[in-house]
C-alpha positions in Angstrom: 107.3 33.5 143.9 108.3 37.0 144.5 109.9 37.5 141.4 107.3 37.7 138.4 108.8 38.3 135.1 112.2 39.5 133.0 111.7 43.0 132.2 114.5 43.9 129.9 118.2 43.1 129.4 121.1 45.7 128.3 123.8 44.3 125.9 126.8 46.1 125.6 128.7 45.9 122.3 131.5 47.6 120.2 129.3 48.3 116.9 125.9 49.7 118.2 124.6 50.7 114.7 125.5 47.5 113.1 124.3 45.2 116.0 120.9 47.4 116.4 120.2 47.1 112.3 120.4 43.1 113.2 117.9 43.0 115.5 115.5 45.1 113.6 116.1 42.5 110.8 115.4 39.7 113.7 112.1 41.0 114.1 112.3 43.5 117.0 110.8 47.0 116.9 113.2 50.1 117.3 111.8 52.1 120.3 114.2 54.9 120.7 117.3 55.4 122.7 118.9 52.0 121.6 115.6 50.4 122.9 113.9 47.4 120.8 110.5 46.1 122.1 108.5 42.6 121.7 105.1 42.3 121.0 104.0 41.2 124.3 106.8 42.5 126.6 107.1 46.0 125.4 110.7 47.4 125.6 113.1 44.4 126.4 116.6 44.8 124.7 118.6 47.9 124.7 121.9 48.1 122.6 124.8 50.1 124.3 128.4 50.6 123.7 131.1 48.3 125.3 134.3 47.4 124.4 133.7 43.9 124.2 130.1 42.1 124.1 128.4 41.5 127.2 125.5 41.6 129.2 125.6 44.7 131.3 122.0 44.7 133.0 119.1 42.5 133.7 115.8 43.9 135.0 113.2 41.6 137.0 110.0 42.5 138.2 108.7 41.8 141.8 105.4 42.5 143.5 106.2 44.9 146.2 108.8 46.8 148.4 108.8 43.5 150.8 110.3 41.7 148.2 113.0 44.3 147.6 113.8 44.1 151.5 114.0 40.0 151.5 116.5 40.4 148.4 118.4 42.9 150.2 118.6 40.7 153.1 119.7 37.3 151.0 122.3 39.3 149.0 123.8 40.7 152.4 124.1 37.2 153.5 126.4 36.6 150.5 128.5 39.4 150.9 126.9 41.4 147.9 126.0 45.0 148.7 122.5 46.2 147.3 121.0 49.8 147.1 117.4 50.4 147.2 116.0 53.6 145.6 112.3 53.9 145.6 110.5 51.0 144.2 114.0 49.3 142.8 116.9 47.4 144.2 120.4 47.4 142.6 123.0 45.1 142.8 126.1 43.9 141.0 127.7 40.4 140.6 131.4 40.3 141.5 132.2 37.6 139.2 131.0 39.4 136.0 130.1 43.2 136.9 126.6 42.2 135.5 124.1 44.9 137.3 120.8 43.4 138.3 118.1 45.5 139.0 114.9 44.4 140.8 111.8 46.7 139.9 108.3 47.0 141.8 106.2 46.5 138.4 102.8 45.1 137.7 102.4 41.5 136.6 101.7 41.6 132.8 98.2 40.3 132.0 98.7 37.0 129.8 98.5 38.0 126.0 95.2 37.3 124.5 94.9 33.8 123.7 96.1 32.7 120.2 94.1 29.4 118.9 96.4 26.3 118.8 98.1 25.7 115.4 96.3 23.0 114.1 98.8 20.0 113.5 97.8 17.1 111.7 99.3 13.5 113.3 98.6 10.0 113.3 95.1 9.3 113.9 94.3 12.9 115.1 93.1 15.4 112.4 92.8 19.0 114.0 92.9 20.4 110.4 90.8 19.4 107.5 90.2 20.7 104.1 92.8 23.6 104.3 96.8 24.2 104.0 98.7 24.2 107.1 99.1 28.0 108.3 102.6 27.9 108.5 102.7 27.6 104.8 100.2 30.2 104.4 101.9 33.0 106.4 103.6 36.0 104.6 104.2 38.8 107.3 107.5 39.0 108.7 108.2 37.3 112.3 107.9 39.4 115.4 108.9 37.8 118.8 106.3 37.8 121.4 108.8 38.1 124.3 112.4 37.7 125.8 112.8 34.3 127.1 116.1 34.4 128.6 119.9 35.4 128.1 122.9 33.2 129.1 125.8 35.0 130.4 129.5 33.3 130.5 131.4 33.9 133.9 134.8 32.4 135.3 132.9 32.0 138.6 129.9 29.5 137.7 129.0 29.0 141.5 129.2 32.4 142.6 127.3 34.0 139.7 124.4 31.2 140.1 124.4 31.9 143.9 123.9 35.5 143.2 120.8 34.9 141.1 119.5 32.0 142.8 120.3 32.7 146.4 120.6 36.3 146.3 118.0 37.8 144.0 115.8 35.0 144.6 115.6 32.9 141.3 114.5 29.2 141.3 116.6 26.8 139.9 115.0 24.4 136.9 117.9 22.2 135.9 121.6 22.0 135.8 124.4 20.8 133.4 127.2 19.2 135.9 130.0 21.6 136.7 128.8 24.1 133.9 125.3 25.4 133.7 122.6 26.4 135.8 119.2 26.8 134.3 117.3 29.5 136.5 113.6 31.1 136.4 112.0 34.5 137.7 108.7 33.8 136.0 106.8 30.5 135.0 109.2 29.7 131.9 111.8 27.0 132.7 114.8 29.6 132.6 115.1 33.1 132.1 118.5 33.4 133.3 121.1 30.4 132.3 124.4 30.7 134.1 127.4 29.4 132.0 130.8 28.3 133.1 133.2 30.2 131.0 137.0 31.3 131.0 135.8 35.1 130.5 132.9 37.1 130.8 130.4 37.3 127.8 127.0 37.4 126.4 126.7 33.8 125.2 123.1 34.4 124.0 119.7 35.6 124.0 116.4 33.9 123.3 113.1 35.4 122.1 109.7 33.8 121.9 107.8 33.2 118.7 104.5 31.6 118.4 105.5 28.1 117.1 107.8 25.9 115.2 106.7 27.2 112.0 108.0 30.8 112.9 111.0 29.8 114.2 111.8 28.3 110.4 110.1 31.2 108.6 112.2 33.6 111.2 115.6 31.8 110.7 114.9 31.4 106.7 114.2 35.3 106.4 117.6 36.4 108.4 119.6 33.7 106.5 118.3 34.7 102.8 120.9 37.4 102.2 123.2 36.4 105.3 124.0 32.6 105.3 126.8 33.5 107.7 124.4 34.0 110.6 123.5 30.7 110.7 124.8 28.7 113.8 122.6 25.9 115.1 119.1 24.3 114.2 116.5 23.4 113.9 116.3 21.2 117.0 114.5 20.7 120.4 116.3 21.1 123.7 115.9 18.7 126.4 116.5 21.0 129.7 113.5 23.4 129.0 112.1 21.4 126.0 112.0 24.1 123.5 112.5 23.8 119.8 115.1 26.4 118.7 116.9 27.7 116.0 120.3 30.0 116.7 122.0 32.9 114.7 124.7 35.1 115.3 124.7 39.1 115.4 127.5 41.1 114.3 129.1 41.6 117.4 129.2 38.0 117.8 126.4 37.1 120.3 123.9 34.1 119.6 120.5 34.6 119.5 117.5 32.3 119.3 114.0 32.0 117.9 112.2 29.3 120.6 108.5 28.4 121.0 106.9 25.6 123.1 109.0 26.1 126.3 108.3 24.0 129.4 106.1 26.2 132.2 106.8 25.6 135.8 103.7 26.7 137.7 104.2 24.9 141.1 107.5 25.4 142.1 107.2 22.5 144.5 105.9 19.9 141.7 108.9 20.6 139.6 112.1 19.0 140.4 115.5 20.0 138.9 117.7 17.3 137.3 121.5 17.1 136.9 122.3 16.4 133.1 125.6 15.1 131.8 127.5 16.8 129.2 125.0 17.2 125.9 122.6 15.3 127.4 120.6 18.7 128.7 121.6 20.4 125.3 119.4 18.7 122.6 117.0 15.8 122.3 117.0 15.8 118.5 118.6 18.0 115.6 122.0 18.4 114.4 124.7 18.5 117.2 125.6 21.9 118.4 128.8 23.2 116.5 132.1 23.3 118.5 131.8 27.3 118.0 128.2 27.1 120.0 130.3 25.5 122.6 133.6 27.7 122.4 132.7 30.9 120.6 135.4 31.6 117.6 135.9 34.7 119.2 136.7 33.5 123.1 140.4 33.5 122.5 140.4 37.3 121.4 138.0 37.9 124.4 140.3 36.3 127.1 143.4 38.5 125.4 141.3 41.9 125.1 142.0 42.0 121.3 138.3 41.4 120.3 136.6 43.3 117.7 133.4 42.9 116.1 133.8 41.3 112.9 130.4 42.2 111.1 
């Protein structure tokens, strides 16, 4: 695949300061000018002002200028104009106004291998004479990288086509008539296009080392702010990852995740179409109604949205 990684996203919110403080608590490292960095991916989130919460930009890495030319040709066939300047191509999804930028960028070297967490199981003893590492960790949880973002769009088919048929994302799975899981890397999905009555950012997702760090991170975030809880702990079906969702002051959900499906051979992976909640989770509590239809959705539709803190 010519696309090789999700470089960064820009999130627009009404209250930049309050939202920025939240993501510092979440474990992202402030890096100046509204930027936040992950341990492995560098600057991956920028928080800027916008009248309503939304995803304003996605940046994706490609290998060379030929990849930009190929994307421009595909976008033209969709009737989407694209501007190429230097080592970047910029195009806008008509349905959401989202700016997508393809950057010629080097592939990141894999992070240094971390020994697998030793979990004991029936007939399998990986840890002898010591307590589970998850019970011994004391430092704050720091996400390794940005995994994906979910954009709500009133024209699901057009936005999915923009990413898949225009920019060159690959389809991993679909939820019938409502969602497309699309990838620009070996991760199961980097963009999820979600059918919605209005444009908004549904959630962002951040990889941590294992399920213990999901639990530790969420527990720390909820200790003084129980209102941040949304959904979890559980395991998704599409993507297979463990998850726990929280909510930032602007109303965006954010996810700690681990153990995502990895697609190395595009030809070997067969996308499935799931019905209803089947694609959402394999176990855990059912998603709350506010996850499927956020509480501020009506306000976003009428233009009366404001951050609630």
